[in-house]
C-alpha positions in Angstrom: 45.6 134.7 112.9 45.6 131.1 114.2 42.7 130.4 111.9 44.6 131.9 109.0 47.6 129.6 109.7 45.4 126.5 109.9 43.9 127.2 106.5 47.3 128.1 105.1 48.6 124.7 106.1 45.6 123.0 104.4 46.4 125.0 101.2 50.1 124.0 101.3 49.3 120.3 101.7 46.8 120.4 98.8 49.3 122.3 96.7 51.9 119.6 97.1 49.5 117.0 95.7 49.5 119.0 92.4 53.0 117.9 91.7 51.7 114.5 90.9 49.2 115.9 88.5 49.8 115.9 84.8 48.9 119.6 84.2 51.3 120.9 86.9 54.2 120.9 84.4 52.1 122.6 81.9 51.4 125.4 84.4 55.0 125.6 85.3 55.9 126.1 81.6 53.3 128.8 81.2 54.5 130.6 84.4 58.1 130.5 83.2 57.1 132.0 79.8 55.0 134.7 81.5 58.0 135.8 83.5 59.9 136.7 80.3 58.0 140.0 79.4 58.5 141.5 82.9 62.2 140.9 82.5 62.3 142.6 79.2 60.2 145.5 80.5 62.6 145.8 83.5 65.5 145.9 81.0 63.9 148.8 79.1 63.1 150.6 82.4 66.7 150.2 83.6 68.0 151.5 80.3 65.7 154.6 80.5 66.8 155.2 84.1 70.4 154.9 83.1 69.9 157.5 80.3 68.0 159.8 82.6 70.6 159.6 85.4 73.5 160.0 82.9 71.8 163.0 81.4 71.4 164.6 84.8 75.0 164.0 85.7 76.2 165.4 82.3 74.1 168.5 82.8 75.5 169.0 86.3 79.1 168.5 85.1 78.5 170.8 82.1 77.0 173.4 84.3 79.8 173.2 86.8 82.5 173.5 84.1 80.6 176.3 82.5 80.3 178.2 85.8 84.0 177.8 86.5 85.0 178.8 83.0 82.5 181.7 83.0 83.9 183.0 86.3 87.5 183.0 85.1 86.4 184.6 81.7 84.4 187.3 83.5 87.5 188.3 85.6 89.5 188.7 82.4 86.7 190.7 80.7 86.5 193.0 83.7 90.2 193.6 83.5 89.9 194.5 79.8 87.0 196.8 80.6 89.0 198.5 83.3 91.9 199.0 80.8 89.4 200.4 78.3 88.0 202.9 80.8 91.5 203.9 81.8 91.7 205.4 78.3 89.8 208.4 79.7 93.0 209.3 81.6 95.3 209.2 78.6 96.7 212.6 77.7 95.9 213.2 74.0 97.8 216.1 72.5 95.5 216.8 69.5 93.7 215.3 66.5 95.6 212.4 64.9 95.8 214.1 61.6 97.3 217.3 63.1 99.9 215.7 65.3 103.6 216.1 64.6 105.7 213.0 64.0 107.0 213.2 67.6 103.5 213.6 69.1 102.3 210.7 66.9 105.1 208.5 68.2 104.4 209.5 71.8 100.7 208.8 71.3 101.3 205.4 69.6 103.6 204.6 72.5 100.7 205.3 75.0 98.3 203.2 72.9 100.9 200.4 72.7 101.2 200.4 76.5 97.4 199.9 76.7 97.7 196.9 74.3 100.5 195.4 76.3 98.6 195.5 79.5 96.4 192.5 78.5 97.2 189.5 76.2 93.8 189.6 74.5 94.1 193.1 73.2 95.3 193.2 69.6 95.5 196.9 69.0 94.1 200.3 70.0 92.9 203.0 67.6 92.5 206.7 68.3 89.9 208.0 65.9 88.7 211.6 65.2 85.2 211.8 63.7 85.6 215.3 62.3 88.4 214.8 59.8 88.2 211.0 59.6 91.8 210.5 60.7 92.8 207.6 62.9 96.0 206.6 64.7 96.5 202.8 65.1 98.9 201.3 67.6 99.9 198.5 65.2 99.8 200.5 61.9 100.3 204.2 62.3 98.2 207.1 60.9 95.2 206.3 58.6 93.4 209.1 56.7 91.0 207.1 54.6 88.7 204.7 56.5 86.9 203.4 53.4 89.2 200.4 53.3 87.5 197.2 54.1 89.4 196.8 57.4 88.1 200.0 58.9 84.8 200.8 57.2 82.9 199.6 60.2 84.2 202.4 62.4 82.1 205.2 60.9 79.0 203.1 60.9 79.3 202.2 64.6 80.1 205.6 66.1 76.9 207.2 64.7 74.9 205.9 67.6 77.5 207.1 70.3 76.4 210.6 71.3 77.1 210.3 75.1 80.4 211.2 76.5 82.3 208.3 78.2 79.9 205.8 76.5 81.4 202.3 76.1 79.9 200.0 73.4 80.7 196.6 72.0 80.8 195.8 68.2 79.9 192.6 66.4 82.5 190.0 65.6 84.4 190.5 62.4 87.3 188.9 60.5 90.5 191.0 60.8 92.0 190.9 57.3 95.4 192.1 58.5 96.2 189.0 60.7 93.3 186.7 59.7 91.9 186.6 63.3 88.3 187.1 64.7 87.9 190.4 66.6 85.4 192.3 68.6 85.9 195.9 69.5 85.2 198.1 72.5 84.5 201.7 71.4 84.9 204.5 74.1 83.7 208.0 73.5 86.4 210.3 75.0 85.1 213.7 73.9 86.5 216.6 76.0 86.3 220.3 75.8 89.7 220.6 74.0 89.4 217.4 72.0 86.0 216.8 70.5 84.7 213.9 68.5 87.5 211.5 69.5 87.1 207.8 70.2 89.4 205.1 71.6 88.8 201.7 69.9 90.1 198.5 71.7 90.3 195.4 69.4 89.9 192.1 71.4 91.1 188.8 69.9 87.9 187.0 70.6 89.2 183.8 69.0 92.1 183.6 71.4 89.9 184.4 74.3 87.5 181.7 73.4 90.2 179.1 72.7 92.0 179.7 75.9 89.0 179.2 78.1 87.1 176.6 76.1 89.9 174.4 74.7 89.5 171.9 77.6 85.6 171.9 77.3 85.3 171.3 73.6 86.3 167.6 73.8 83.8 166.4 71.2 82.5 169.0 68.8 79.7 166.8 67.6 78.3 166.5 71.1 79.4 169.5 73.1 78.9 173.1 71.7 79.7 176.4 73.5 78.8 179.9 72.3 79.2 183.5 73.5 76.0 185.5 73.0 75.3 189.2 73.7 72.3 190.6 75.4 70.4 191.0 72.1 70.7 187.2 71.6 73.3 187.6 68.8 76.2 185.1 68.6 79.5 186.7 69.4 81.7 183.6 68.8 81.9 181.1 67.2 79.3 181.4 64.5 77.8 178.2 63.0 79.8 177.0 59.9 76.9 177.9 57.6 77.0 181.5 58.8 80.7 182.1 58.8 80.6 184.5 55.8 78.8 187.0 58.2 82.1 187.7 59.9 83.3 189.6 56.8 80.1 191.5 56.4 79.9 192.4 60.1 76.3 191.3 60.2 74.8 190.0 63.5 73.7 186.3 63.7 70.8 185.5 66.1 71.4 182.6 68.4 68.8 179.9 67.8 67.7 177.7 70.7 68.4 174.0 70.2 65.8 171.9 68.4 63.8 170.0 71.1 63.6 166.9 68.8 67.3 166.6 69.1 67.1 166.3 72.9 69.7 169.0 73.3 70.1 170.4 76.9 71.5 173.9 77.3 73.0 175.7 80.3 73.9 179.3 80.6 76.2 181.6 82.6 76.0 185.4 82.7 79.1 187.5 82.1 78.0 190.9 83.5 81.3 192.6 82.5 80.2 193.0 78.9 76.6 191.7 79.3 77.5 188.5 77.5 76.1 185.0 78.1 77.9 181.7 77.9 75.8 179.0 76.4 76.7 175.3 76.6 74.9 172.6 74.7 74.9 168.8 74.9 73.4 166.8 72.1 72.1 163.9 74.1 70.6 162.2 71.1 74.1 161.9 69.5 75.5 160.9 72.9 73.1 158.0 73.3 72.6 157.1 69.6 73.2 153.3 70.2 71.0 153.2 73.3 67.9 154.5 71.4 68.3 151.8 68.7 68.7 149.1 71.5 65.4 150.3 73.2 63.5 150.2 69.9 64.6 146.6 69.3 63.6 145.7 72.9 60.2 147.2 72.4 59.6 145.2 69.2 60.8 142.0 70.9 58.6 142.6 73.9 55.5 143.1 71.8 56.1 139.9 69.8 56.6 137.8 72.9 53.6 139.3 74.7 51.3 138.5 71.7 52.7 134.9 71.6 52.3 134.4 75.3 48.7 135.8 75.2 47.7 132.8 73.0 49.5 130.3 75.3 47.9 131.8 78.4 44.4 131.8 76.9 44.9 128.1 76.0 46.2 127.1 79.5 43.9 129.4 81.5 41.5 126.6 82.4 44.3 124.5 83.7 45.6 127.6 85.7 42.1 128.2 87.2 41.4 124.6 88.2 43.6 124.5 91.4 42.4 128.0 92.5 38.8 126.8 92.3 39.6 123.6 94.2 41.6 125.3 97.0 39.0 128.0 97.4 36.3 125.3 97.8 38.2 123.6 100.6 39.0 127.0 102.2 35.3 127.9 102.4 34.4 124.6 104.0 36.6 125.4 107.1 35.8 129.1 107.2 32.8 129.7 109.4 33.4 133.1 110.9 33.2 135.1 107.7 29.8 136.8 106.8 27.4 134.8 104.6 27.9 137.2 101.6 31.7 136.6 101.7 31.3 132.8 101.9 28.8 132.8 99.0 31.0 135.0 96.8 32.8 133.5 93.8 36.4 132.2 94.2 38.2 135.4 93.3 35.9 137.6 95.4 36.5 135.3 98.4 40.3 135.3 97.9 40.3 139.1 97.5 38.5 139.8 100.8 40.6 137.2 102.6 43.8 138.7 101.3 42.7 142.3 102.2 41.9 141.1 105.7 45.3 139.6 106.1 47.1 142.7 104.8 45.1 145.0 107.1 45.9 142.8 110.1 49.6 142.7 109.1 49.7 146.5 108.7 48.0 147.0 112.0 50.4 144.7 113.8 53.4 146.4 112.3 52.1 149.8 113.3 51.6 148.6 116.9 55.1 147.1 117.0 56.5 150.4 115.7 54.6 152.4 118.3 55.8 150.0 121.0 59.4 150.3 119.9 59.2 154.0 119.8 57.7 154.2 123.3 60.3 151.8 124.7 63.2 153.8 123.2 61.8 157.1 124.6 61.3 155.5 128.1 64.9 154.2 128.1 66.2 157.5 127.0 64.1 159.3 129.7 65.6 157.1 132.5 69.1 157.4 131.1 68.7 161.2 131.5 67.1 161.0 134.9 69.4 158.3 136.5 72.8 156.9 135.9 72.8 153.4 134.4 76.2 151.8 133.7 74.7 148.7 132.1 72.6 150.4 129.4 73.2 149.8 125.7 74.1 153.4 124.8 75.1 152.6 121.2 71.7 151.1 120.3 69.8 153.9 122.0 72.0 156.5 120.2 71.4 154.8 116.9 67.6 154.6 117.5 67.5 158.4 118.0 70.3 159.2 115.6 72.2 161.0 118.3 75.5 161.7 116.6 78.1 164.3 117.5 77.7 166.7 120.3 74.5 167.2 122.4 73.3 169.2 125.4 70.4 168.9 127.9 68.1 171.9 128.4 65.6 172.1 131.3 62.5 174.3 130.9 60.7 175.5 134.1 57.5 177.5 134.4 57.9 180.7 136.4 55.2 180.2 139.1 51.9 178.3 139.0 49.8 178.7 135.8 46.4 177.1 135.9 46.0 177.4 132.1 49.3 175.6 131.4 50.9 172.2 132.2 54.3 170.8 131.4 52.7 168.5 128.8 51.3 171.6 127.1 54.7 173.4 127.3 56.4 170.3 125.8 53.9 170.3 122.8 54.5 174.1 122.3 58.3 173.7 122.3 58.2 170.8 120.0 56.4 172.9 117.4 58.9 175.7 117.8 61.9 173.4 117.6 60.7 171.2 114.8 61.8 173.5 112.0 65.4 174.2 113.0 66.6 171.8 115.7 67.1 168.0 116.1 65.9 167.3 119.6 64.0 164.9 121.8 61.5 166.5 124.2 60.2 165.1 127.5 58.0 166.3 130.3 56.8 165.2 133.7 55.0 166.9 136.6 57.9 169.0 137.6 59.7 170.2 134.4 60.1 169.9 130.7 63.6 169.0 129.3 65.1 168.4 125.9 68.1 166.6 124.4 69.3 168.9 121.6 72.0 167.9 119.0 74.5 170.7 118.2 75.4 171.7 114.7 78.7 172.9 116.1 80.5 172.4 119.4 79.8 176.0 120.6 76.7 176.4 122.8 76.4 180.1 122.1 75.0 179.6 118.6 72.3 177.2 119.9 71.3 179.7 122.6 70.9 182.4 120.0 68.7 180.2 117.8 66.5 179.1 120.8 66.0 182.8 121.9 64.9 183.6 118.3 62.3 180.8 118.5 60.8 182.3 121.6 58.6 185.3 121.8 58.5 187.8 124.7 55.5 186.2 126.3 57.1 182.8 126.3 60.4 184.1 127.8 58.4 185.7 130.6 56.6 182.4 131.3 59.5 180.0 131.5 63.1 179.8 132.7 65.7 178.0 130.6 68.9 176.3 131.8 71.5 174.3 130.0 74.2 171.8 131.0 77.5 171.2 129.5 78.0 169.9 125.9 79.0 166.2 125.6 79.6 163.7 122.8 79.2 160.4 124.8 75.6 159.4 125.5 76.9 157.9 128.8 77.2 161.5 130.0 73.6 162.3 129.3 72.8 162.2 133.0 75.7 164.6 133.8 74.4 167.2 131.3 70.9 166.9 132.8 72.2 167.3 136.4 74.3 170.3 135.4 71.3 172.0 133.8 69.2 171.5 137.0 72.1 172.9 139.0 72.4 175.9 136.7 68.6 176.6 137.3 68.7 176.1 141.0 71.9 178.3 141.6 71.2 180.8 138.9 67.8 181.9 140.0 69.1 182.6 143.5 71.2 185.5 142.0 69.1 186.7 139.1 65.4 186.0 138.9 64.8 188.4 135.9 67.1 186.8 133.4 65.4 183.4 133.1 68.3 181.9 131.1 71.1 180.0 132.9 74.1 178.0 131.6 76.1 175.7 133.7 79.4 176.9 132.3 78.5 180.7 132.7 76.1 181.5 135.5 74.9 185.1 136.2 77.3 185.3 139.1 80.2 184.8 136.8 79.5 188.1 135.0 79.8 190.2 138.2 82.6 190.9 140.6 82.0 188.6 143.6 81.5 190.1 147.0 84.2 187.8 148.5 87.7 188.9 147.9 90.1 186.5 146.1 92.3 186.5 149.2 89.4 185.2 151.3 88.7 182.4 148.8 92.3 181.4 148.9 92.2 181.3 152.6 89.1 179.2 152.7 90.6 176.7 150.3 93.8 176.7 152.3 91.9 175.9 155.5 90.2 172.9 153.7 93.4 171.5 152.4 95.2 171.9 155.7 92.2 170.6 157.6 92.0 173.7 159.8 88.5 173.2 161.2 88.4 176.3 163.4 89.6 178.6 160.7 87.2 177.1 158.2 84.2 177.4 160.6 85.2 181.0 161.5 85.2 182.0 157.8 81.9 180.3 157.2 80.4 182.3 160.1 81.8 185.5 158.6 80.4 184.7 155.1 77.0 183.6 156.2 76.1 186.1 159.1 72.5 186.7 160.0 72.8 190.3 158.9 74.3 189.5 155.5 72.3 190.9 152.5 70.5 188.5 150.3 72.6 189.3 147.2 75.9 188.9 149.1 74.6 185.8 150.8 73.8 184.1 147.5 77.0 185.2 145.9 79.0 183.8 148.8 77.1 180.6 148.6 77.9 180.3 144.9 81.6 181.0 145.4 82.0 178.4 148.1 80.2 175.9 145.9 82.5 176.7 143.0 85.6 176.2 145.3 84.3 172.8 146.5 83.4 171.7 143.0 87.0 172.4 141.9 88.5 170.5 144.9 86.1 167.6 145.2 87.7 164.2 144.9 84.4 162.4 144.2 82.6 162.6 140.8 81.3 166.1 140.4 77.8 164.9 139.5 77.3 163.3 142.9 78.2 166.6 144.5 75.8 168.5 142.3 73.0 166.1 143.2 73.5 166.9 146.9 73.5 170.7 146.1 70.3 170.4 144.0 68.5 168.6 146.8 69.7 171.2 149.3 68.4 174.0 147.2 65.1 172.2 146.3 64.4 171.8 150.0 64.9 175.6 150.6 67.6 174.7 153.1 70.2 177.2 152.0 68.4 180.1 153.7 68.9 178.4 157.1 72.3 179.4 158.4 72.6 176.3 160.6 71.7 173.8 157.8 73.9 175.5 155.3 76.9 175.6 157.5 76.3 172.0 158.5 76.3 171.0 154.8 79.6 172.8 154.2 81.2 171.3 157.4 80.2 167.8 156.1 82.0 168.5 152.9 85.0 169.7 154.9 85.1 166.4 156.8 85.1 164.4 153.6 88.6 165.8 152.8 89.8 164.4 156.1 89.7 160.9 154.7 92.2 159.5 152.3 90.4 160.1 149.0 91.9 157.1 147.2 91.4 154.6 150.0 87.9 156.0 150.6 87.0 155.6 147.0 88.4 152.0 146.9 86.4 151.1 150.1 83.2 152.5 148.5 83.9 150.5 145.3 84.3 147.3 147.4 81.0 148.0 149.2 79.2 148.6 145.9 80.5 145.4 144.4 79.3 143.4 147.5 75.9 145.1 147.3 75.6 144.3 143.6 76.6 140.7 144.1 74.1 140.3 146.9 71.3 141.7 144.7 72.4 139.5 141.7 72.3 136.3 143.9 69.1 137.0 145.8 66.8 139.1 143.5 64.4 136.1 142.7 63.5 135.9 146.4 62.3 138.3 149.0 64.7 140.3 151.1 64.9 143.6 152.9 67.4 146.3 153.3 68.3 145.0 156.7 69.4 141.7 155.1 71.7 143.6 152.7 73.1 145.6 155.6 73.9 142.4 157.6 75.5 140.8 154.6 77.6 143.8 153.5 78.5 145.0 157.0 77.4 148.7 156.8 74.4 150.6 157.8 71.2 150.9 155.8 71.6 154.7 155.5 75.2 154.3 154.1 73.9 151.7 151.6 71.2 154.1 150.3 73.9 156.9 150.2 76.2 154.7 148.1 73.4 153.8 145.7 72.3 157.4 145.4 75.9 158.6 144.6 76.5 155.8 142.2 73.2 155.7 140.2 71.2 158.7 141.5 68.3 156.5 142.5 67.0 154.9 145.6 67.8 151.3 146.6 64.2 150.2 145.8 64.6 151.7 142.3 67.9 150.0 141.9 66.4 146.6 142.8 63.3 147.1 140.6 65.5 148.1 137.7 67.7 145.0 138.1 64.6 142.7 138.3 63.1 144.3 135.2 66.3 143.9 133.3 66.2 140.2 134.1 62.6 139.9 133.2 63.3 141.4 129.8 66.0 138.8 129.2 63.5 136.0 130.1 60.8 137.5 127.8 63.3 137.7 124.9 65.1 134.4 125.2 62.5 131.7 125.7 58.9 130.5 125.7 58.5 131.0 129.4 55.0 132.2 130.4 54.6 135.8 131.7 53.0 134.4 134.9 56.2 132.4 135.5 58.5 135.3 134.6 57.2 137.7 137.3 57.6 135.1 140.0 61.1 134.1 138.8 62.4 137.7 139.1 61.0 138.3 142.6 57.6 140.0 142.2 54.7 138.8 144.3 51.8 139.6 141.9 51.4 140.1 138.2 49.6 143.4 138.5 52.5 145.0 140.4 55.0 143.4 138.1 53.1 144.8 135.0 52.9 148.3 136.6 56.7 148.4 137.4 57.6 146.9 134.0 55.6 149.6 132.2 57.1 152.3 134.4 60.7 151.3 133.3 60.0 150.4 129.7 56.8 152.2 128.6 55.2 148.8 127.7 53.4 146.0 129.4 55.2 142.6 129.4 53.0 141.1 126.6 53.7 144.1 124.3 57.4 143.8 125.0 57.4 140.1 124.2 55.5 140.7 121.0 58.0 143.5 120.0 60.9 141.2 120.8 59.6 138.4 118.7 59.0 140.7 115.8 62.6 142.0 115.9 63.9 138.4 116.1 61.9 137.4 113.0 63.1 140.5 111.1 66.7 139.7 112.0 66.5 136.1 111.0 
């Protein structure tokens, strides 16, 4: 890369001398002219993109409006169909031609009620096919159906042989009120009344106008049709076919001409097996745009032809500086192979450019991998330890941790020679990749994951995780979950709670293999301890009655206590202490996890001693004790901040702060869940990162400035806390700085 920079500087210097040359201005003019066609082509491309995007938006809007209108129209059609089918329940006294005047009036009244039940029903006819008589709700008795207004009835019912059959007619022009009508014909043959039909006349024009009046904004661009299942137009017919209404002849719906660029959308109306068709004539919509594009194409061709002549004339001037610079470049280039050095100018520049691009791509890939490794290492330590100085916002942004999250811990049930936690992590990553957003980690002791929740409830996530596992996997591993949080600063709390759930849950139920911090297996069963005993134990703690407290512990954890009762009593006492604890709960959970991990809970003496230590903590004034610890922690932090570049021991810190070494370690453990050495190394690494980011200081100077005695140890610790060696971290930092600037 340094050799590239050297030759690049030579090329730049030689390029500046061209300004004084006579042909420089000629080249500048040619370059400016050459830039015109790309601008014109870009303009054409932008216009095409605009038309394509606009067409997509119009199609989506048209489809949305058509779906909404179709849904509302289908509801109305279903209501009309239900009214038509209700005609089967109408009590018909006899044939229309044989009815008395009173019976005719009563029957007409029943038919009028059917008409009044829906605004789109014009009239209802009762027709008898034997004598050809018909009773109309809007007219009265009709004996001769040869009139033009009723001739279609005889033709239509010839195909209706099935009782209770309901059929739809074609659209016709009603000569009585000059409206467009379609009819529903219902066969109502019964044993007493044979060959009778109810005919419901629907005002299709009113139905169409009511639902499509808002959609037909521009009739030249937007067209909407109602088509039946045979593909025949119900309404409205094209103007050239309007005479078919009078003849009652079906008109076939014709798909739009592709040359007109018409886009069509459809919506099914299952009530009457109709289809709504919406058309948009995009050619008419963008008529001016097409003319503009044609003019732009012609102008581009003319300019390209003219420029081709100019470029041909000035090509020798354009090639002259390239040949000169390439010659000078080859003179200083000794590391390239002979075949590359002996190539022509363009071949040499081509190979050089490819090499630079490959090097740049490789460098970017290395930087991206280093950044990813650094982010994962930081997230790992945030989960394992508590770090109050971490930049949680940038880490959350890097992993896109938004909303609620929870930590899951996966433990293998017993030793498995064929499996490791790294293999378990790879298997879980494949299972979770489809449905969950998570970050998976593993070490020698466990595998754990940070999973983002789609909702605040944990139960849904647990169900999905169980569905991802097969029976064999559920037998091989145990799963535990902490509480759900939204602040990444509480990541460590969720991890600690998940470990606590595993440690405590498996003591009670070793068959379940699924433990949640907020609902452990013991919570589902009635505890062995009576509530009165728990109240008495809590009362003894609050009143500092040491003898009573010790006596109750002896009763709860006797040598002859059964294992189930022993574990349940242990859990109930832990729950009581968690509720009463004045300190942060996570510190208490750490102590419990260590107690269980060391298998100390089955030792009566150790367990009772632990509970007595917790009892003694309540003897102190919680507020003053917390204030005193804060003061000690501040003095420890100030000492480390002032002396980290040099060498000092824990004894030096103890003498300065005025407390024992054991108490210092305890305070660090409670505050950060790490040892004092880890705390000191973490602080030194943070300072080393600042030096590597801020200035040109050499790495050999950095490690000595932050208190390390050797570079090898410094590099090992640095990689442990960041995932990168110092040189990789500096390279990544410089790349980020260049990108920002």
